[in-house]
N, C-alpha and C positions, 0 to 999 in steps of 0.2 A: 668233272667240270670246272674250268677256270673261274677265278672269283677275283674280286677287287684287290684281295691282299697279294696275290700273285702280280697283279698289275702295278701295284706300288713297289714291289721287289724290283720288278723289272725297269719301272721308272728309275729307280735308284741306280741299279747295275748299268744300264745303257746310257741314261741320259744325265745322270748325277743330280737329280731333284728329289726332295724328300716327299713331296705331296702334290696332288692334282689340284688345278684350279676348280671351283665348284662346278661350272659348266662341262669341264673335261670328265669329271667323275660321274655325272649324271649320264652323259652321253655314253661312256663306256660301260655303265650299269646297263642301260638299255640294250647295247650291243651283245654284252654277255649274256642277256635274258633273249637273244634272238629276235629283237624288236628292231624295225625300221625307224630311222629318225633323221630330220632336217635339223642340223646344227648352225646357227649364225654366230660367228665370232668376228671381232675386229682383226685387221691384219696385224700380226704379231701376237695375237691372242692365244696361241697354241693349238690350232685346228688340227695340225697333223698328229699330235700326240693321241688325238681320239680315235684314230684307226691304226696308228703304229703299235701302240701298247696291245690292243686286242689281236693284232696281226703276229705279235710275238708269242703271246701266252696261250693262243688258241690252235688247236692241231689244223694244219693245212696252210693255205696261202690266201693273202688278201690281194685282191685285183684293185688297183688304184686307177681310176681314170681321170687323166690330166690333160689339160689342153695344149700346153706348150712343152717343146722339146726341152728347152733351157730349165724349166721348172722340174722336170722329171730328173735330170742329169743332176742339178743342184741338191735335191731332196736324197737322192740315191747316194751320192757322195758323202753326205753327211751321215746317212745311216750306216755306210759301210765303214766310216771312220770310228763309229761307235760299236762296231763288231756284230752288226746286224746284217742277216742275209737278205739283200736287197738287189734288184735289178731293173732295167727299163727296156721297153722294146719300141723303137720308133725308125723313123725314116732315115736318121742319120747313121744307122748301123749297116754293115754289109749283110749280105744273105748268110755268111758263115757266122757272123757274130749273132745274128738273130736266131739261127739254128743252135747254137750253143747254149744261148738263154732258154730256149724252148726245152731243149734236153735237161737243163737244171730243174725247169719247172716240173717236167715230167717225173724226174727223179726225186721230187719233194725237198730240193736244196734251196728253196726259196721262201722266205717269211712275207715278202712282199713283191709284187711286180706291179710296175707303172707302165700303162699303156694310153694310147690315144683314143679318143672316141671313134675315130675312123677305124683304128685296129680292132676294137672290140666288137664293132658291128659287122666286121668283115666275114664273108661266109667261110673263109679258110680257117678262122681262128675260133670259131664257136665250137668245132669239134674237139680241139685242143683243151678249152674250157670244160667240156663235157667229161673229159678224162682224168681230171684231177680233183683233188679236194679243195673247195673253196670255203674260206671260214667267213668272208666278208666282202662285200662290194663297196668301195668308197669312191665317191663322185666328188671330185674337188672343182671348184669354182662353178658350183651348181647353177648359178644365176644365168649361165649360158644357155641353160635348157628353155627359158622362158622368154617369148617374145616381148614382154614386158621389161625384160632385163636390159641392161646398158651394153652387154657384150653377147648378144644373141648368135648362137652357133648352130646351123642346121643340123649337123651331126649329133648334137646333144639331144635332139628332140627324138631320136630314136632309141634312147636309151631305157624306155619303158619295157622294151623286151627282156630286160634282165629280170624283172619281177615275174613275167610269163615263163620264161625258160629255167628259172632257178627260184622256184617259189619258196623254198625252205631257208634260203640264205638271207640274212640281214643286209639292208642297204643302208648306208650313211652318205648323206648329201650334205655338202659343206660349202659356205660361201660367206665373205665378209661384208657383202654389200646387196641386200634385197629387202626393199620396202613391203609392205603387206601384200599387195597385189602380186607382186613376182613370188613371194613365199608360197602363196595359195597355188599358183600355178604350177610351181615345183612339185608340191605334194600330190597334185592332181595327176601330174604326167608320171611320176615314179610310184604312185600308189601308197603313199606314206600317209597315215592318219594325221590330220590336223592338230590332234592332241599330242602329237610326237614332235611338235615344232619346238626346238629349244632355243632362245635368244639370250645370247649374253649382252651385257651392256656395250654398246657402240662407242663409249667414251674412251678416248685415248688422253687421259689428263696430261700425259707427259709432252704433249705436242702443243706448243704456242701456236695460236692462229691469227693470222694478220692479213689485212687486205690494204693494198695501197693503190692510189691512183697511178695510171701507167705512164705519166709524164717522165721523160728522161730514164727510162727503165734500165739501160746499161749502166748508166752511171750509178743508180741505186744498187744493181746486181754486183758491180765490182766493188763497191763499198761494202755490201753484205758479206761477200765472199773473202774480203780482206779481214773482217771482223771473225771469221769462222775458217781461217786458212788452213788449219790442220785438219779439217774434218771433210768427210765424203757427202756429197750432195748431188741432186738431180734437178735440172732446169727443164721443164715440160714447155713445148712450144706447139702451136698449132700446125705449122708449115714446116716441110723439109728444108726450105731455104732459110728459115729462122734458126733451126738448130745449128746449121753451118756457120751462119753469121754470129750468133752468140758465142759458139765454141771459139771462133777465131778471135774474137775481141777477148776473150779470157786468156787465151794462149798469148795474145800480144801483151797482156798485162802481167804475165809470168806464171800462169797456173796451168797444171795438168789437167787440161779439158780436152774432151773429144765429142763428136756428134754421133747420133745413131737415129737412123730412120728407114722405112722399108725399101727406099730407093738404091741402099747399098746393097753389095753382094752378100750372100749368106756368109761367106768366108770373113768379110770385113765386119759384119755384125757381131759375128762370134768373137773375133778378135778384140773388138772393142769392149764386148761385154766381159770377157775373160779378164781384161786389163782392170777394168773397174772392180769386179770381183776380187781380185788378188791386191788390190790396193796400189796398182802401179799407176792408175788413172784416178785423180780426186773427184773430178766433176764430169758427168755426162749430161749433154743438152740433147733432148730426145723428143720424138713425138710420144703419144701416149702408148705407142706398142712397147715401149721399153720398161723393165721392171716388173712386170707380172711374172717373168719367168725365172726370178732370183729370190732367194731368201736371204739376202745380205743384211744383216742385223744391224751394222755400225753406220748406216746411212744416217746423218745427223740433221739435214735439212732438205726440203723440196720447195722450189719455187716454181709457180706457174706464170710464164711469161705472157701467156693469154688466159683469157676466162675460158674454163672447162665447159662441155656441152650439158653436163647433169651433175647432180649432186653425188650419185653413185659413183660416177667416175672420178670425181674429185676426192671422195672419201677414199676410195681405193688407192689413188696416187699418193695422197699425204700419208697414208698408212704405210707406205715404204719406208718412211722415216721413223727412227725411234722403236723399231721393232724389239729392242732389247729392253725397253722400258725406261731407258735413260732420257734425260731432256732433248727434245727435238723441236725444229721449228718449221712452219709451213707459211709461206708467204706468197700471196695471190695478187698480181696486178690485173686491175681492172679499168676498161676504157669502154665508152659507149660504141666505139667504132668496133672493137672486137664482138661485142654483144649483136650489133646490126649485122656484121658478117656471118656470124653463127646462124642468126635468124634467116638471112637470105639463103644459106646453105640448106637449112632444114625446109624452107618454103619451096625450093626448086626441085628437091629430090622426089621421085616417083615412088611414094610409099604409103601404105595404110598407116603407117606409124608417124607420120610427119606431124599430126595435131598432137600426139603424146609427146613426142620429142620436144615440140614447142613448149608445151606445159612445163617439161623438166627444165628447159632452159629458163623458164620465167623463175623457177624456185632458186636455181643457183644465182640469178640476177638478184633476187631479194636477199639472198644470203651476202653476195658482195656489197650491197647498198644497205645492209642492216646496220641500225643504230644501237641495237641491243646486243647482249652477249652472243658472240657467233656460235659457241659450243651449244647454246639452247637452240639456236635456229636449226644446226646440223642435225642434233639428236631428235628433237622433235619431227624433223622430216622423216626419220627412220622409225617413228613410232614410239620412241623412248621418252617418257615424260621426264622432264629435266626443268624444275622450276626454281633454280638458283642461279646467280651468276657464277661464272667458273674462276674468274680472276686470274686466267691464263689466255687472254686474247686481247687484242688491241682495243676494242670497245670496253672492255672491263677496266684496262689499265688507264684509259683516258675516257671516262664516261661522258655522254652527253646528260645534260640536265633533264631530269626525270619529273615526272607528275604522278598523283595518284590517279590512275586511269580507270579506277573501279566503275564509276558511274557511266563512263563511255563504254567499257566492255560489257556492263550488264544491259545497257540499251540494245548493242549490236546483237548479243547472245540471246536476249529476250525476244527481239524481233524475229530472229532466226529460228528459235524454238517454236514460236506461234506459227510459223509456216508449215511446221512439220519436221524440223530440224535439219532441212537440206534445201539449198536454194542457190541460184547463181550469185556471184559476187556483186556483179553491178545491179541486179534486181533487188538485192538486200539494201544496198546503199539508197535506191530509190524508195523503198519503204521506209527507211530511216529518216529520210528528207522530205517525206509526204508528196511524192511526186504523183501527178495525175497521168503518168504515162499509161499506154494501152495495155500492156502486160500487167501492170500493178491492178488496173481496175478489172481485168479479164479473170484474174486469179481471187477477186475480191480481197486483195490484201489491204485496200483502203479501210476495210471493216476490222482490221486487228487493232488490239488495244495500244500496240507499240507503233502504229502508223504516225509518222511525223515525229516522233519523240526526240530525233536527232537533228532537227531541222537548223539548229545553230551552228552546224559544222558543214563545210562545203563538201562537194563531191569528191574533190582532191584529198581533203583532210580524212574523209572516211576511207578512201582508199588507203592512205597512209596507216590509219590505225588498224584496219583489217588485216594489212600484211603484217604489222607488229603482232597481233593476235594470233595469226596463223604461225608465225614464226616462233612465238613464245609456247605454242601448243595448246592455245585455247580453241582452236578452230582445226578442223581437219580439211584437207584438199587433195584427195587421191588424184594421182597423175592421170589416171585413165577416165577421169570424169572432169573434163576441162571446165575450169572457171566454176566448178561447185565448191560450196563451203558446207561442212556438216559439223552439227553439235557432236561433242564427244564428253567423256568423263569430267575433264578438266573445266569444259564450259558449265557443267551442272554444278561443279563446286563453287564457281563464281556466282551462279544464279541461286542456288539453294543453300550453300554453306558458308557463305559470307567470306569467300576468299577474296583477298586484295590483290589487284593488278596494278603493277607499275608500267607506264608507258613513256615514250619521248614525246614531249609536245610538238605538235605541227606547227613549227614557226620558222623553220629555215635556219635556225640557230646553229652555229658550228661546235666543234669540240671545246670541250673545257680547256683553257690553256694552263690551268693550275696542275702542275706536275710535281708529286712530291720530290723533295730533294733527299737523295741518299748519301749518307756519309760513308765513303769508302776508307776502311783502315788499311787496307792491303791484306794479302795473305800472311798467315804465320808462318813461321820456319817449318814447323811440322806440315803445313799445307803444302809449302814450297817442295818439301822432300817427296811427299806423296804424289804430287804432280809430276816430278822427274821420275819417281819410279813408275808411274803409269806409262809415261813415254818408252821407258826402257822396256817394259813387259809388253807393250804394243809392238815394239820393233823385234822382240824376241819372238813373239807369236807369229809375226809376218815371216821371219827366216825360217823357223820350223815349218810353216805351212808350204813355203816355196820347196823345201826338200821333201815334204810329204807328198805335193803335187795337188794340194786341197786350198780351197779359198780359206783365207785367215779366220774368217768369223765362222767357219764349220770347225775350226780346231778348238777355238772358245771365243764366245761373244763378248763385245764391249761391256755387257753386264757382267759376265764372268770375271772378266780382268778387274772390274770395279769391285767385285765380291772379294778377290785376292787382295786388292788393296785395303779394304776394310778389315780383312781378318790378318793378313801378313802371314800366311802360312811358311814358317821356317823349317818344319819337319814334315816328314812323309805322313805322319798321322793327321796332322792339321789338315792336309790337302783334302782329305775325305769329306770334310764339312764345307768345302768351297763350292758354291753354286755352279752346276753345269760340268764338274769333274767327274766323269764316269769312271768305271774301274779300268777300263781300256785306256782312257786318256790319262789317268794317274800312272799307269804302267808304261805308257808310250813317252809321255811329255812331261810328268809331274815332277821328276827330278831336275830338269831343266828350269823350271819356274821357281820351284823350292830353293834351288842353289842360287839363283840369281836374287831372290828375296833376301836369303840369309846373307849373302855377301853386302848388298845394299844397307840393310839394317844394321848390320854390325858396325858399318862405317859411319852411322848417323846416330849420335847420342841420344836425341830425343827420341827416335824410334826404338833404339836399343832398349831404353828405359822402359818404354811401352810394351815391349815383348821380352822382358828380362828372363822369366821363367822359361819360356818357350825357346829362347836361344840356348839355355843350359840344356834342355832336352835335345835340341838340335845336335850339340856337340856331343852328348852322350850317345846318340845315334851313330855319330861318326867314330865312337870308340875311345874318345878322350876321358882321361880320369877326372875326379873332381878336382884335384889339385892342378891339373892342366888347364882346366877350364877357368878355374879362379885366376890362375896366372894370365891366361890369354886375354881374359875380361878385365883384367884389373880389379877383381873384387875380392873381398874377404872370403875365405874357405867356409865361415859359417853361413854366408849368405848364399852360395852354391848348394850347402847341405839343406837350408831351408827351401830352396827351390825344389830339390829332388823330393823332399817330403810332401809339399804342395802339389807338384805334378803327379804324384802317385794318388793323391787323395782326388784330385780333378779328373782321374780316370785315364791318364796318358799310360800307354803300355810300357812301363818302366819295370825292367828287372831288378827288383831289390835284393835278390839273394847274395849278390857279391858284398853287399853292405850290411845285410842281415840274415845271417845263417839261421835256419829252422830252429836249431837248438837254443840259440840266443833269444828267437822271438818268444819261445815258450817261457824262459825265465823272466824275461822282460814284462810280458803279459801278467805274469803272477804278481810282480813288484807293483805294477799299475793298479791291479786290483786291491792290494793290501794298502796303497797310498790313497784309496778312495775314488779312483776312476780316473778317466782321461783328462780331467781338469787340474790333476795333480801338477805342481811346477816342475819342471824339467831338472832343476837343481835337487829337489827333494828325491825325484827318481833315481838321479845319478848316484846320490849319496846312498840311497837305500840299497842300490845294487854294488856298494863299495868300489865305485869306479871301474868295475871289470868290464863295461859295455860302454861304447862310444856315445856321444850326445846324438850322432846320425842314427845310430841303431835304434835308439829310444824314440827319435822323431819319426822314423819310418814305421816303427811299431804302432805308434799313436796314429799315424797317417792311415796305416791299414785298418786299424779299429775304426776309424772315422769312415772310411769307404764302406766297410761292412754295415755300418749303422746306416749309410745312406742307402744302400740297396736293399734294406729290409722293407 
């Protein structure tokens, strides 16, 4: 029976990582126990590892249901590059290619097979599934199952047959964006127990969130791109025409930009996406159709040219930046014209979901207009309590003047609590203001103790404050219950536990103009060297990826390159501790990166000093003698000898026998014991041995004894 230890070994061997993230470990544990699970993780949070590791260590094949061809191809390319047996079946392949894949599947030559929802429900493929050993079903982008989700797919609603047809095989459903209503619908359709819903933090703290007015958008965008000119980014637009216009303006400004939308031919879309993945194109101007199908980890920024339709789509789209955990930016342009256009589109559509979609549009409007921390608004929408300011969004960097809003909050929450804990937003305001409206009197709300307790504030002021309380998580407003507000645990903390609430005053006052002045002293020489090395390694990655025919980020992510910059591995031994360097990648590409770093560091005095011992080891790996290394590096021989002894103590795989024969070690150990132990001075030991053994042999013996002590 496979266990978590085997999973950790596979994680290191195939992906180059030492440990699982907490929710990855819990999800994998459930699956190894044969349990079904719904796991929610933010984009870039490592969802794929949750099924890829069990697929590798369990007997049989993992069937992965994925909605997009590009998504399948991207993941399979990355897996194959890591030495994992993976393939996909979709309409982009010829019948002959599909037959070859099915043959490999039947011959148990695949750990993972990616297929579309249309393929898995097709009558012709179900008999194939019945003839193979399946260890797990993984359903990616599981929000597509639910009519409450933002990307509903009809074919996904038929996946419930998996539980009926394969009752003993665990199901893993994965998504990055589903609020409570959608989560429960997913579990109901797939038969997953509610207690098996695992939710990671939705927070992506590395992404800077910003909203700007949409005046002179193109001027703002070109200025933004100028300040991020070496970085990949995506500009999302609502219309196809806008994508073409924005791309043309950026091209005219000298940037490698392209557009992407559903009106293009499949061939042109594939070519555009391929160029972006391979870093041949820096910027893509696209409709929301773009990005879901790729796992490009080095996208550094996202711009929304228009207001998105809902928070789920916005969250998923900004999540395409900074997937490697490095700093990223998300800029949204907001205009009332965009809001009205979306509102008209939703009102005119013939759908029983129009009301729900209008409610979701209202929430993204409130996010865009928020005067409080945007991350709090975003996370509280997804049901994740977040009761502090993030200091990584525009409203935190330039805050509005705040007030102690505890009394205001207590009045609103108390009135709502006395109604039974749920009521419409407008009726709650009428209660607070002491209105004699018919609906207030019919429900006897005029008899409540809180009736009229907020009469000093206007209707507009209460609207303003209730939106803040909802954005801050002190009220709930499920999207399927239009205009209703509900009491939650955070409300009760304010009412019964004395929690303080900070609000923005309803006064129409603008932003604070006081911006802290930062004194820039400029980068140090070491920082300049490391920045130059980073660019060199990025270019090396690109050229190696071109030769291998894979995307650069599949070879190594930006975060992996950053790990190299931090560790500066100049020897093969050190490469094993670099994040993302699997055994196969070390074998295939390690020497290219190691040699580039070795050459660069050797020519930079400050970096060479920082890596002095490791450089000595790197030259020993190349077969140079201690004397040759001392001459090459213009250091004293005794310094190189000290390096050798310390390297051995530190665990480097240094062969010491050429410098310390076994018979010499025995004699030196006896002298050390006679002299009182390892703290005896070198000169004393050298004299005690009558100068018959070199200082290096003595140092290495002491190093070996210290290493033995550390291993006890």
